[in-house]
Residue, then its C-alpha position, 0 to 999 in steps of 0.5 A: m864701083i866704077m862704071v866706064y861708058t863710052i860716049a860718041v861725041t858729034p859737034l853741032e853746027d851751032g858750036w854745041f856738042m851731042g853725046q850718045c852713051e854707046q851702051i845706053p842708046e836711050a842717054i842722049t844730050q848736048g852741051k855747050d863745051m865738052d866739059d858741059l856735055m860730060f856733065m850732062m852725059k853723067d846726068a843722062i845715064e843715071l837718070c837711064l839707069e834709075y829708070k831701067r831699075d825701077e822699070y826692072r823692079r816694077l816687072n818683077s815684084p810679086t803681084t797681090i794674089m786675090p782669091l777667086t772664087l767661081k760658082h760651078e753649077k753641077k750637071r745633074i747626071d741622069k742614071t736611069p737606063q736609056r730607052k732606044r727604039v730599034y726598027a728592024 
């Protein structure tokens, strides 16, 4: 499947070009000329997509469930009738 991305290109003062992918803002790079910039942008986009894929897998992978044992002390309930003093 071929994906098409929009690249915002900014010429820099030193003659280089800076590019940023509009769909993936993290993909930013620069190149000496337009051909170099497009080669570098392809690499930057691939790296960003690879990172996002790995991060998605890490966050959505099943975690190891470990058995948990809780010690619960049973409180002894005193069932003897309670005596109350009533003063009149």
